[in-house]
N, C-alpha and C positions, 0 to 999 in steps of 0.2 A: 205708121208708127211712131209719130209725136202725139197723136190721137191717142194710143194705148198709153202711152209714157203716162201723160195725163190723166186718165181715170184709175191707173195702178196708184198714182197719188192719190186721188180723190181715194182710193180704198184705205191706203196707208192712214191717212186722215179720219176718215169714220173710224179705223179700229184704235187709233190711239184717245179719238174721242170715248169709247168706249172702254178702253182701261183707265184712263183717268179719271172717268163715272166712276166705276169699282174701285178704284183706288181712294176715291175721297168719300164716298160711304163707308168703307173698310177705318179708313183715316176717323172717322167720326164716330164711327162706332168705339173702335179702339180707343178712341180718346176720353169719351163717356164712360166706357166700362173702367179703363183707368183712374178716372177722377172718382168713380163710384167703390171701387175695389180699394182706393185709398182713405177715403170715409169710412167706408166698413171696418178697417184695417185700426183706424182711428178710435171707432167706437168698441169693437174689441177690447184694444190698449187699455181703454176708459173703463167697459167692467171689468175685466182681471184687476185693473188699479186701484177699482173702490171695493171690490170682494174681497184683494190682497189687504186693505186699510181694514174692512170690518174686521176680518180672521184674527189681524193683530192686535186691535183692541180689544174683542176675543179672549186671546192670549196671554196678553197682558192682565186683564182683569182676575184671569184664574191663575194666573201665576202670583198673582200678586197676594190672591188669598190663601193660595196653601204656602207660599213661601211665610206668612205673614203666621199663621199655625205651626209651621216647621221651627219657626223662629222660635216664640211662644214658649213651645215645649222642648225645646235644645234649653234655653235658659233655665228649665227647670230640672232639666238630667244634667248641666253644668253645676247650677247650686246644689244639687243632690252629690253630685261625685265631688265636689267643693268639699261641702262641711262633712263626707265621711271623711277626711282628712283632720277632722277636730280631733284632739287624744281626751278630751273633754265630756266626747258622748260613749266612750266605756263605760262611764258610771253611770248614767244616766238611767231611768226608767226606759221601759218600752213608750208608754204613753208621749212622756217628754220629748223622746227620741223623734217620733213622727211629728210631733209639732216643730221641733227642730229644721228635719229633714225634708217635710212637705208642707210647710206651711204657707209658703209663695209659689208650691209648685200650682203649674197653670190646670183648672179644670174644666172640661167640656163633656158633652155627653156622647162623644166622639172618641177622645181621648180615653185607652187607657188606664191604671194604674201605672205608677212606676215603682219597678224593683230593684233589687241589688241583689246581686249575686258574687260570691266568691271567687279567692282564685280559682279553685276546685270547680265552680260551677254551679255551688249550691244556692238554693233561694238563701239570705238568711233575713233579709226586710223586703216587706210587701206594704205600698201605700194605701190597700185594700182589707189589711187584716194585720192585728197586734199578733197574730199566732200564724204566719204562714203554715201552707201544707207544704210536705218536703217536695222540691223539684231539685232538677239537676238539668241545666242545661248548656252541659260544654260541649255537646255534637252539635248545637249551632255555630250558624253560620256568625250571624252575627256576635258573640261570644269568641271563636274561634282566630277573627278578623284581629278586634283588639288585644286577644294575649299575645301573636305572634306579632302585631305591628303596630309601636307604641305611640307614631304620628296615625293612626287613622282616624282620628278627631269623631266627627258626627258621622257615625255609619246608619246607613235606610236598606235595610234588608229587602229581600225579594218578596213579592206577597206570599202571604202564609196563613192556615189557621192557627190562630193565635186566645189562647183561654175564651173556646167556642167560638170566636167569630174573625171572618178572615179580614186580614190588617197585614201593613208595615211596623216592624218593628223599627224603632230608633234607640240608638244606643250610645254611650261614652264608655271610656275607660277611666278607671279609678287607679292614678299611678300616686306613687307616692315620693317621698322628697329625691331619693334616690333612682327614678323612674322605673320606682318595683312594679311589676304588674299587683293591683291589689283586686281586683274584681272591676266587675261590671257595673254601670247604671242603665235600666233599658227600660223602655215605654211602650206605648201602641198607640197609631191612631185607625182606626177599624174605616172601612168601605164605604162604610151608612157617610160618613163624611164626603167622599167623595161624590155619592149618590145624590145625597142633598143638595149637595153645590153644582150638579149639571144639570138636574130636575128645575133650577133656579133660571135658568139660562133659556133663551127664548130660541131653540136650534128644531131645524128643520127633521125631517127624519132619516135621510142617508148623511147628514153633517160628522164629524169624527172629532173626538177630542182624545187625545192620549197624553197621559202622563209617564214620565220615562225617568231611568234613574241615572245619573252621566253615564256609567257604561253601555247603555240603551235598553237595558233591560224594563219592557212595557211593566209600569206599575199600577196602570190603572187605564181603563179604555171606557169611551161611548161608541155604539154599542156597547156592553156588556157581554163578556164571551169567557169565559173560566180555560178555557183551551188556549186562548190567546196570552191572559194575563201569566205572567214572570217569563214570556220567552224575551229573549235578548236578539235583538234585529241583525246581531254581526253572527248569527247562527243562517240568516236567512240568506241564499247563494246566491237568489236574484236581484238583490237588493245591494245600492249601492251608498254607501254613510256619505259620499258628497255629494249627493242627491239634494241632502237637506243639512246643510251646516247651521250653524247658531245666527240669527237673525235673517234668514235667505227663506224664499220659498221654492215650490216646485212644484211643476204639474205635471201629471200624468197616472202611472197607477201605482198605488203605495206597497209596503213591504208587508201588508195583510190579507187585500180582499184585492180585487180584477177590477174595481170600480173607480174608474181615471177622475183624481179629484186635486183641487187647487190649495196645496197644504202649506202652512206656515210655522216658522217655528223659532218661537221665543227667543231671544237672546238675553240667558241669564248667568248667575254666579253661583247660584245656591246648589243644593245637592240635585233638584228635582229640575225637568225644565217639562214644557209643554209643548203638544203640536196640535193644529186645531184644522180639518181639512172639508173642505167643500166639494161637494159633485163638481164635476166642469159642465155637466148639463144643466143644473142651477143655477152657475156660476153665468154662464149665457142663453138664457132660456130667452131675456128679453132681445139680447142680442140675435139671437135664430130668429125671432120674430118677424125684426126688424129686415135681416135679410131677404128673409123670403116675400117681403110686401115690395121691398126696392127692386129684388131681382123681378119679380112678376112684372111691375112696372118698366123695368131695363128690356125685359123679354118684347115687353109688346112694342116699346120704341125700336128696339132692333129689327124685326120683324117689319113692322112700317118701313122704316131705312132702306132693309133689305128689298121688300115688295116693291115700292117707289122707284129703287135702282134698277131692279130686273125690268121692269117697265119701260124703263125709259133707255134700259140696253136694245131691246124689244124695238124698240121705233127706232132706235138709230141702226140695229141692223137690218127692219124692212129697209130703209133708206140706203143700206149697203148693199144688199142683195140685188139689186139691180145690174152689177161691178163685180158680181162672186166668180165670173169667168177669167178675167183677169187675173186669178189666183193659178190657173195654167198655166200662164204666161211667163211665170216669174223662175226665173232662171240660175238664181245663185243659191248656195246651198248653204242654209242658214248659217251652219255652225263654223266653217273652214273657210265662208268666201268664194270656193270654186264654183265652177259651173255644177249645175245640179244634173241627175239620170235624164230625164228630159229634155234638157237641153243638150248633152253630150249624142243621146240616137238622134238628135234632128242633125246636130253637127256633121258624123259620121257617116248619115246618109247623103247628106249634101258634098262631104269631101268624098266618098265613094264612087259618086256616080259622076265628079266633077275628073276624077282621074282617071277613071273607065273609059271617058271622052278624049284626054289628052295622054292617054298611056301612060301616068307618070305613078310612081308608087308613092301607097300610103302606110306609114307607120304607126301601131299601137303599141303602150305600154301598159299593163296592168300590175298595178303597184298593190301591194298586201301589206301591212303593218304584222312583221313576227311577232306570235305569243301576244295578242294584244286582249284576250280575254282573261288572261291569265293575269296580265298588270290590270285589267280591269277590275278583277275580283279582289287582287290585292291593297289595291290604292286608290280605288271609287270611282266613278263614274266622272264625277267633274276632273283628276287626272285624266282621266283616258282621254275627254275629250278635251284636253289639252295638248296631250300628245297629237292628236287628230289635227288641231290647228297648228301643232309645229312641223308635223309631215305636208300638211298643205302651202307652209310657208315658203318651205323648204322648193317643192314643186315648182311655185309659182316666179322665186328665184330662178331656176334654170329654163324656164322655158317663157323664151321671151320672144319670139317670133308673131309676127299680126294672125296669120291663118292657125297657129297651135292653137289647140284645146285640152285645157286640164278637168277635171271634174271628179268628184265624189260620186263613185259610181256605186256603194254601196257602205253601210256600216264603215269599216275600216278599211276598204277596197277603195283605191283610186286608178283613173285610167288618163291617159295622157294622149292625145291622138294629136299624130306630126304627118300633116301631107307634104308627100314631096321629098319626104324620109327615107331613103336606103338604112339595112339593117344594119351597117358599120357605125352611121350615124345614130340612129336608135338606141344601138349598144351603147353608144361612149354617152348620149344623154340620160341614160338610163345611171351609168356608171356615176356619172356627175350627181345625180339624183340621191342617188342609196349614200355616198359618202357624206353628202351634205346632211341626210340625215343621221347618220350615224355620228357625225361630228357634233354636232347639235343636239345631243341626247348624250352625249358621255358623260356616264357620271355609274351610280352605284343602281339606278334603274334603266339604264341606257337601251331605247327602242331603236330597233333596226327592221327594215323594210326587203324583202324580196320582190324581183321585179321579174315579169315574164315578156319577152321583146319579140315582135312578132313584124313583118315589113313585104308588103309584095303588091304585083302590079294588075288592079282588078281588069280581070277576063271577061268575058260576054257573057251575060247572065249569072255572073258569077258575085253571090249574097255576100254583102260586109258581116256577118255574123260568121264567115271562116275567119276572117281575119282576128274575129273576137274570140274564137275557139280556141284559133293557134296560140294567141298570148296565153289566155288561160292556162293549156296546156302546159306552156315553158313555165308559168306561176308555178304551178303546182310541181312542175322538176323541181323547180328553184327551190320552193319548200322542202321538196322530199330530199334535196340533197345536203340538205342542213343549214336553208337560210340566210340571210344577209349575203345574197347574190343576185347576179341578172343572168337569164339565162336566154338566150339566142332561139327561139321556134326555128327547126326544120321544115321547108316549104318544099314544093315542088318545082325541080328545078326553074322550067316555063317562069316559074310566077317571080321567082327570087331576085331581089335586086343586088348584086354585086357592089 
């Protein structure tokens, strides 16, 4: 027996060596993978930061150009609105009136002629003609805004067809000394300005530039799409305005199309703001190539490490295979620490033969955890394992005699062999175990056990399976009677021990 114990110890040593080898390999792979993942994430953040800075610079340049032109045109509108209040203008000739009003007005090929409308919306002065054609713009938004709101300031209309060209109309209110509404001065910036501005930029195919009004109305967009121009992002249910606050960026699907992009919004105080976007595929194109390259290298290294580990583990296994039979001699249940079923069968066979020779009784307790499957399904296997360990501890604390054998019979079932024990003592032992389990697991998920008790004196050629069968029947009776109880099996009078 000491020799077998030494062989079993050697077997455990080899198994430990294999586990340490595998654990070391896994730790090495995980460590290198974590380092590579950290490096790759840093590279990704770097690529994203670089793209964000580039988009911020692009947005700043576009915003500066648009803001400068709007400011220049607004200065012209202000000058006309202020000059219209001069009383001397009522008596001057039309050529002189044009000279006074529009001498310092900003001119560019993309700027429309400035017009002046009276309080009724009728065109009275047109910078492009001394005799303007009759027009009435009282129904236009830019006229109604100034008529109804004295503090509107510079108003930029939605994109519209103005004087034969798609444009945005810039307008200001003409107010008298008592803040009376005297009319509107308006002009236009044609879409050709935006087209020319965007064409000067070095953009990739799917890059997006959007110019919006403060109320999130799309003024202009590249790529140009009339179905999108003039829409308000507030009307798009799937888009949250908080995704892109002033001066911030956003990665994901935008409000117009489904292409994931990195969007950057320029923080500006002007009447318009700019949002630029670049597809995430383009942002991380180089990063994806590096990931594939480094991932391939890591894959080869991981295969090498695991291949070497398997080879070494196989060699260790070959050295330990000569001691494989010792596995059958293991007598302890791994979870509960009690004897296992194999050891129990050997013990009951030996004790049964001894009792038959000495004409002494043998008692058996069959113990089963009540409602264990339901508990396991509700609380998980780990909690179920803890319950089994607790029951095993209660059994071990109760069974103290040297010749007794407590074993895990299978699953949630336990067996206790009590050589030389009559039915009365065996029943008392069963009750002791049952009560200990009940008190130990007291709580919302209390666990109880049902116990079948049998005791008899073996007769000639009587197999010990009869004792197991009797205890098993008593166990089923205990469960049928409501569980959490001990039931003593009824045995033939000649075999019972009082």
